[in-house]
N, C-alpha and C positions, 0 to 999 in steps of 0.2 A: 931353477929359478930361487933366488935368492929366496933366505930364511926370513927376511924383513924387506919388503917395499916400502920407499919412501914415495909417500903421497904430499910433500910438502909443497909442490908445484901443481897438485892436481889442480882441479876448476869446481867448482860446488857444483853439486846438482842441482839444476833452475826448475827441476819438476818436484823436487821432493814435498813441497807445501801442498800440492797437487795430487797427491795419491790420497784414493778415496779410503774413508772407514768406515766399518763396517759397525753399526749401532742399533740398540732395540729399543722401538719405541711403543707407548701404548697409544692406538688410534682408534677414535670411533668408528665403528662398523661402517655408519654410512658415509664418513672419508673415503673411507677405505674402498667401497664400493663403488662409489662416485668415480675413482680416479682404474680401477679396474674396468670402468664401463668405457672410460676414456681411452684406456690400454685397448680394448674390442675393437674400437672406433677406428682407432688411429694404426694399428699394430703395433705399437711401440709400448715394451713393459710399463707396467702401474709404477715400477721402481724410480725408471727413468722420468717418468713422466713427476712425478713427487720432487724427485732434485731439481728437475728444469724450471717448476714451478717456486720453491725455495731460490733457485738460484736467481729467478726474476725478481723475487724480493729483496733478497740481498744486496745487486745490482742497482735497484730503484730504490734502496733504501726506504724501503716499505716499514713502518712500526706498527704495532697492534697498538687497536683502541681499548682497553678493558671497560666493560660495562658495568651496569648492576645486572644482578640474576634475573633469569626471566628476558633480555634483550638480548640483541646479536651482537656476535664478536665480529669485527670487521678490520682489514688493515686499514690505515691511513698515512699518503704517502708523508714525507718530510717534507717542509717548503722550501722549493727551488729543485729539488730531486726531478728527474724525466718521469713523465706521467705514460701510463698504458691505457 
């Protein structure tokens, strides 16, 4: 094998941006309990279900509606984005 390999004609990896990244998040216990219950019901790991939900939010371009303390926090789709 040569001491140096010429990569000048190589093709960029199309999957490099799709690599999963490990993150640490502080999530309310009730939310974790909800996703774990969904995991038990479906047989899909709760981390996968959370990722699926986040992907749905990104694809549908959902934005958070921040409201005053004491009111609920909900997501609001962007006008023109597909509705679920």
